C-alpha positions as CSV (number, residue, x, y, z in Angstrom):
1,M,106.3,80.5,119.0
2,S,104.1,77.8,117.4
3,H,100.8,77.6,115.6
4,N,98.9,77.5,118.5
5,V,99.4,80.8,118.9
6,Q,98.3,82.7,122.0
7,L,95.6,85.5,121.1
8,P,95.7,88.2,121.1
9,L,99.2,89.8,120.1
10,D,99.9,93.0,121.3
11,V,102.5,95.4,120.1
12,I,105.3,93.9,122.2
13,E,104.7,90.7,120.7
14,I,104.2,92.2,117.4
15,Q,107.5,94.2,117.8
16,K,109.3,90.3,117.7
17,L,107.5,89.6,114.5
18,L,108.4,92.4,112.5
19,P,111.1,95.0,112.5
20,H,109.2,98.1,112.0
21,R,109.1,100.4,115.0
22,Y,107.3,104.0,115.6
23,P,106.4,105.9,113.4
24,F,106.0,103.3,111.1
25,M,104.9,100.2,112.8
26,L,101.4,99.8,111.9
27,V,99.5,97.0,113.4
28,D,98.7,97.2,116.9
29,R,97.2,94.4,117.9
30,V,96.2,90.8,115.8
31,V,93.5,89.0,117.1
32,E,92.8,86.2,114.8
33,F,95.1,84.3,113.2
34,E,95.0,81.0,110.4
35,A,98.6,79.3,109.9
36,H,99.4,79.8,106.4
37,K,96.1,81.7,105.6
38,R,95.0,84.7,106.9
39,V,95.5,87.1,109.8
40,L,92.9,89.8,111.4
41,A,95.0,92.9,112.9
42,Y,94.3,96.1,113.8
43,K,96.0,100.0,114.3
44,N,94.4,102.1,116.4
45,V,94.5,105.5,114.1
46,T,95.5,108.6,116.6
47,A,95.4,112.2,116.4
48,N,99.1,112.4,117.6
49,E,99.8,110.4,114.2
50,P,103.2,112.3,112.6
51,Y,101.8,112.0,108.9
52,F,98.4,114.5,110.1
53,Q,100.6,117.8,110.6
54,G,100.9,117.8,106.9
55,H,97.6,115.2,105.5
56,F,95.8,117.7,105.5
57,P,96.0,120.6,108.3
58,G,92.6,121.3,109.6
59,R,91.2,117.9,107.6
60,P,93.2,115.2,109.0
61,V,93.2,111.8,106.6
62,M,95.4,108.9,106.3
63,P,97.4,108.2,103.6
64,G,96.5,105.7,101.3
65,V,99.9,104.1,101.1
66,L,100.2,104.1,104.7
67,V,97.1,102.1,104.6
68,V,98.6,99.5,102.0
69,E,101.3,99.3,104.2
70,A,99.7,98.6,106.9
71,L,98.5,95.3,105.2
72,A,101.6,94.7,103.9
73,Q,102.4,94.4,107.9
74,A,99.9,92.5,108.6
75,G,100.9,90.1,105.9
76,G,104.4,90.0,107.4
77,V,102.9,89.2,110.8
78,L,100.9,85.9,109.0
79,T,104.2,84.4,107.5
80,Q,106.2,85.1,110.4
81,L,103.7,83.4,112.3
82,S,102.9,80.7,109.7
83,N,106.6,80.1,109.6
84,N,107.3,80.2,113.5
85,S,109.7,83.0,112.8
86,T,111.2,85.9,114.6
87,A,112.2,89.6,112.6
88,D,115.9,88.2,114.2
89,G,117.8,88.6,110.6
90,R,115.0,88.9,108.5
91,L,113.8,92.1,106.2
92,F,110.7,91.9,103.5
93,Y,110.6,94.3,101.4
94,L,107.2,95.9,99.5
95,V,107.7,94.9,95.8
96,K,104.3,95.1,94.7
97,I,100.8,96.5,95.0
98,D,98.0,95.7,92.4
99,N,94.2,96.0,92.1
100,A,94.8,98.9,95.2
101,K,91.3,100.3,96.0
102,F,90.3,103.3,98.4
103,S,86.5,103.6,99.4
104,K,86.5,105.8,102.2
105,M,88.6,108.2,104.2
106,V,90.5,107.4,107.5
107,V,90.6,109.7,109.9
108,P,92.4,110.2,113.4
109,G,90.3,107.9,116.2
110,D,89.2,105.0,113.8
111,R,90.3,101.7,113.9
112,L,91.4,100.1,111.1
113,D,90.6,96.6,110.9
114,L,93.5,94.8,108.5
115,E,92.3,91.5,107.3
116,V,94.8,89.7,104.9
117,S,94.9,86.5,103.3
118,L,98.0,84.3,102.2
119,K,96.8,83.5,98.2
120,K,99.8,80.9,97.5
121,M,103.1,80.3,98.7
122,V,105.9,77.9,97.3
123,V,109.6,77.8,99.3
124,P,112.6,76.5,97.5
125,G,112.0,72.9,97.2
126,D,108.2,73.0,98.1
127,R,105.5,74.0,96.6
128,L,102.4,74.5,99.0
129,D,99.0,75.5,98.0
130,L,96.0,76.6,99.9
131,E,92.9,77.7,99.6
132,V,91.7,80.4,96.9
133,S,92.2,83.2,99.6
134,L,96.3,82.1,99.5
135,K,97.7,83.3,96.4
136,R,101.4,82.2,96.6
137,V,104.9,82.3,97.6
138,I,108.0,81.9,95.3
139,R,111.2,81.6,97.0
140,N,111.0,84.1,99.7
141,V,108.3,86.3,97.9
142,A,104.7,86.7,99.1
143,I,101.8,87.4,97.6
144,Y,98.7,89.0,99.6
145,T,95.5,89.7,99.2
146,G,94.2,92.7,102.3
147,V,91.2,94.7,102.7
148,A,91.0,96.7,105.4
149,S,88.2,98.5,107.4
150,V,86.5,100.9,109.9
151,N,83.6,99.8,111.6
152,G,82.8,97.1,109.2
153,E,82.8,98.6,106.5
154,Q,85.6,98.4,103.7
155,V,87.8,101.8,103.2
156,A,90.8,100.0,100.9
157,C,92.1,96.8,99.5
158,A,94.9,95.7,97.9
159,E,97.0,92.6,96.4
160,V,100.5,93.3,97.9
161,V,103.6,91.3,97.0
162,C,106.5,91.3,99.7
163,A,109.9,89.6,99.0
164,E,112.6,88.7,101.5
165,A,116.0,90.5,101.6
166,K,119.1,88.3,102.4
167,G,121.8,89.6,104.4
């Protein structure tokens, strides 16, 4: 893939970028992409998601931690597309969440929009500082800011830190 990405990316293309699979693949489509800056993706939240059986019976709500995980996965898509990489042999782990805020519930039938910006990035031998929305990456660690929304209204936001594990 190049920075000249053909949008939208569907789930088949996203699976080439992320190691996640059902039921933990939480990005269904990528609709906007700016290399090393931001990505806009979404998750269609359906009534048959496995977590709705127990969270909460009769009043299903998407767990907030999964909303944050979806933001982290969208950040992974941003990094992979920016670096022209695939998921082959690369694993990134969520290592820290800062400033998480949940303002509305996400329920079956919602389309969860995931806008993620890379705030700053540093790779071995390089220092890449971009716009304010790009925080940083230090030795294969990326810091993203993300906003999740439904119907244009913010439902959650967080700063997410992910690290690549070797081997």
